[in-house]
C-alpha positions in Angstrom: 107.9 82.7 -21.2 106.5 83.6 -18.0 103.8 81.3 -16.5 100.6 82.7 -15.3 100.3 82.7 -11.6 98.5 79.6 -10.2 95.1 80.0 -8.5 95.4 80.2 -4.9 94.5 76.9 -3.1 91.0 76.5 -1.7 91.1 77.1 1.9 90.7 74.0 4.0 90.8 73.3 7.7 94.4 72.4 7.0 95.7 75.4 5.2 93.2 77.9 6.7 93.2 77.9 10.3 90.3 80.2 10.6 87.9 78.3 8.2 84.9 76.5 9.5 82.2 74.6 7.5 78.9 76.4 7.0 76.2 75.4 9.5 73.6 72.7 8.5 70.1 74.0 8.0 67.5 72.7 10.5 65.0 70.2 9.1 61.5 71.5 8.8 58.9 69.5 10.8 55.6 70.7 9.2 55.7 68.5 6.1 55.8 65.4 8.3 53.0 66.7 10.4 50.9 67.5 7.3 51.6 64.1 5.8 50.6 62.3 9.0 47.4 64.3 9.2 46.5 63.5 5.6 47.2 59.8 6.2 44.9 59.7 9.2 42.2 61.5 7.3 42.5 59.0 4.4 42.3 56.0 6.7 39.3 57.4 8.5 37.5 58.1 5.2 38.1 54.6 3.9 37.0 53.0 7.2 33.8 55.1 7.2 33.1 54.2 3.6 33.5 50.5 4.3 30.9 50.7 7.1 28.4 52.7 5.2 28.4 50.6 2.0 28.8 46.9 2.9 28.6 44.5 0.0 27.3 41.2 1.3 26.8 39.9 -2.3 30.4 40.4 -3.4 32.5 40.3 -0.2 33.0 36.7 1.0 32.7 36.0 4.8 36.0 36.6 6.5 35.4 34.7 9.8 34.1 31.3 10.7 31.0 32.8 12.3 30.2 34.7 9.2 30.8 31.6 7.0 28.5 29.5 9.2 25.9 32.3 9.1 26.1 32.4 5.3 25.8 28.6 5.1 22.8 28.7 7.4 21.1 31.3 5.2 21.7 29.2 2.1 20.3 26.1 3.7 17.1 27.8 4.8 16.6 29.1 1.3 17.0 25.8 -0.5 15.7 23.3 2.0 12.6 21.3 0.8 9.9 20.7 3.4 9.3 17.1 3.9 5.6 16.1 4.2 4.8 13.2 6.4 1.7 11.2 5.5 0.1 9.4 8.4 -1.8 6.3 7.4 -4.5 5.4 9.9 -5.8 1.9 9.8 -9.3 1.7 11.2 -10.3 -1.3 13.1 -12.8 -3.2 11.1 -15.3 -5.4 12.9 -16.6 -8.2 10.8 -20.0 -9.4 11.9 -20.6 -13.1 11.1 -24.2 -14.0 10.6 -24.9 -17.6 11.0 -27.5 -18.7 8.4 -29.9 -21.4 9.3 -28.4 -24.8 8.5 -29.3 -26.1 5.1 -29.4 -29.7 4.0 -27.0 -30.4 1.1 -28.7 -32.6 -1.4 -26.5 -35.5 -2.5 -26.1 -36.2 -6.2 -28.7 -38.6 -7.7 -28.3 -42.3 -6.9 -28.8 -44.8 -9.8 -30.0 -48.3 -9.3 -30.2 -51.0 -12.1 -31.9 -54.4 -12.0 -33.7 -57.1 -13.8 -37.2 -58.2 -12.8 -38.7 -57.8 -9.4 -36.6 -56.1 -6.7 -36.7 -54.2 -3.4 -34.4 -51.1 -3.2 -33.4 -49.7 0.2 -32.9 -45.9 -0.1 -30.0 -44.3 1.8 -30.9 -40.6 1.4 -31.8 -37.9 3.8 -35.4 -36.9 4.4 -37.1 -34.3 2.3 -38.4 -33.8 -1.2 -37.2 -36.3 -3.8 -37.8 -37.2 -7.4 -37.7 -40.8 -8.8 -37.0 -41.5 -12.5 -38.1 -45.0 -13.5 -37.1 -46.4 -16.9 -38.2 -49.8 -18.2 -38.2 -49.4 -22.0 -38.4 -53.1 -22.9 -40.6 -54.3 -20.1 -43.6 -56.5 -20.8 -46.5 -57.4 -18.6 -47.4 -55.5 -15.6 -44.9 -52.7 -14.6 -45.3 -51.4 -11.1 -43.3 -49.1 -8.8 -44.4 -48.7 -5.1 -43.0 -46.7 -2.2 -43.4 -47.3 1.6 -44.0 -43.5 1.9 -47.2 -41.4 1.7 -47.3 -41.6 -2.2 -47.5 -45.4 -2.2 -48.3 -46.4 -5.8 -46.0 -44.4 -8.2 -46.3 -46.4 -11.4 -48.9 -48.9 -12.6 -48.6 -49.6 -16.3 -48.8 -52.4 -18.8 -45.6 -52.9 -20.8 -42.8 -50.3 -21.1 -42.6 -47.2 -19.1 -40.4 -44.1 -18.7 -41.3 -41.1 -16.5 -40.7 -39.2 -13.3 -42.6 -39.1 -10.0 -42.1 -37.1 -6.8 -42.0 -38.6 -3.3 -41.9 -37.2 0.2 -43.5 -34.0 -0.9 -45.4 -33.7 2.3 -43.8 -32.8 5.7 -42.6 -35.7 7.9 -42.8 -38.1 4.9 -39.9 -40.4 4.6 -39.5 -43.1 2.0 -37.0 -45.8 2.8 -37.8 -48.6 0.3 -39.0 -48.8 -3.3 -40.5 -52.0 -4.7 -40.1 -52.8 -8.4 -42.4 -55.3 -10.2 -41.3 -55.7 -13.8 -40.6 -58.2 -16.6 -37.3 -56.9 -18.1 -34.3 -54.7 -17.3 -34.9 -51.4 -15.6 -33.1 -48.3 -14.3 -34.1 -46.3 -11.2 -32.6 -42.9 -10.4 -33.4 -41.1 -7.1 -32.5 -37.5 -6.8 -33.7 -34.1 -5.8 -34.8 -30.9 -7.6 -31.9 -31.4 -10.1 -34.1 -34.1 -11.8 -37.1 -31.7 -12.2 -37.9 -29.5 -15.2 -37.3 -25.9 -14.2 -39.6 -23.3 -15.9 -40.0 -19.5 -15.6 -42.9 -19.4 -18.0 -44.7 -21.7 -20.4 -43.5 -25.3 -20.3 -44.3 -28.5 -22.3 -43.5 -32.2 -22.1 -44.5 -35.7 -22.8 -45.6 -38.4 -20.3 -45.2 -38.3 -16.6 -43.0 -35.3 -15.4 -42.2 -33.1 -12.4 -42.0 -29.4 -13.0 -40.9 -26.6 -10.8 -42.6 -23.4 -11.9 -40.4 -20.5 -10.6 -42.5 -17.6 -11.7 -45.4 -16.0 -9.9 -48.8 -16.9 -11.3 -52.5 -17.0 -10.4 -53.7 -19.4 -13.1 -52.5 -21.5 -16.0 -53.9 -22.8 -19.3 -53.3 -26.5 -19.6 -53.6 -28.8 -22.6 -53.1 -32.6 -23.1 -53.3 -34.9 -26.1 -53.0 -38.4 -24.4 -55.8 -40.9 -24.3 -55.2 -42.3 -20.8 -55.4 -40.7 -17.4 -54.4 -37.1 -17.2 -53.8 -35.5 -13.8 -52.1 -32.3 -12.6 -51.1 -32.1 -8.9 -49.9 -28.7 -7.6 -48.0 -28.0 -4.4 -47.6 -24.2 -4.2 -44.8 -22.7 -2.2 -47.4 -20.2 -0.8 -49.5 -23.0 0.7 -49.2 -26.3 2.5 -52.2 -27.7 0.7 -51.9 -30.1 -2.2 -54.3 -29.2 -5.1 -55.6 -31.3 -8.0 -56.9 -28.8 -10.6 -57.0 -31.4 -13.4 -58.0 -35.1 -13.2 -59.5 -36.5 -16.3 -59.3 -39.2 -19.1 -58.1 -38.4 -22.6 -57.4 -35.0 -24.1 -57.9 -31.8 -22.2 -57.8 -28.1 -22.6 -58.7 -25.5 -20.0 -57.6 -22.8 -17.6 -57.4 -23.6 -13.9 -56.1 -21.8 -10.7 -52.4 -22.3 -10.3 -50.5 -20.2 -7.7 -46.8 -20.0 -8.6 -44.1 -20.6 -7.7 -45.1 -24.2 -7.3 -44.1 -27.9 -7.8 -46.3 -29.6 -10.4 -46.7 -33.3 -10.9 -48.0 -34.2 -14.4 -49.5 -37.7 -15.1 -50.0 -38.2 -18.9 -49.8 -40.7 -21.6 -49.3 -38.0 -24.3 -48.0 -34.5 -24.9 -49.0 -31.6 -22.6 -48.5 -27.9 -22.1 -48.8 -25.5 -19.1 -49.0 -21.7 -19.7 -49.0 -19.7 -16.4 -50.4 -16.2 -16.2 
């Protein structure tokens, strides 16, 4: 069987001397130019958009200067103002006023004895009160001073009472003389031995009263049967008054200017009602 004829070989530079490869087409430049232009437009658009809409709240600072600026802004917002309180100490001038010197009265001095005796007083000058007690004495009982008051007590038998001494200015008692049959006690003090009253006052026997309230007169009573006398030394006057001096019972109203020192001499009960 006859074979079909083979296809002729493809012409090549080797079997076809006149063959040449087809020429390459020239690349087109406009697509590259167009792409570059579009890229530039896109970059420019993005850049302008970033400048027109900055986001300070969401975009963190990208430089040290911006970071420092942000920290400064936060610090100014949250810093608490410190208030300084200035304490001013004013100079205080203390004025010391020197009061007139006062004589401090020593506590009462107590003397005890038996029979007759002479007691030397060692107390400062000024008003004093003497309390003399001779409860079991018999015979003549006498107490004398070397001051202005002189005869303080002159009784028969027992005695207990108070008398003032040195009530007058410049009076100074230095000794007391006791005449007694029996044991006795003598107390020398100041106003602390007196009866203090701011109104009506009562007592029995000889007494010293300091009436502290103001008054112009007083109603006075007495139930004793011996000598009854009321001496008054008002703080408003330097004069000594004797509004009452009688024997036995008494009742009446007499001038009495208080405040005042009052010396009562009585053998019984008495009352003084100032008004």
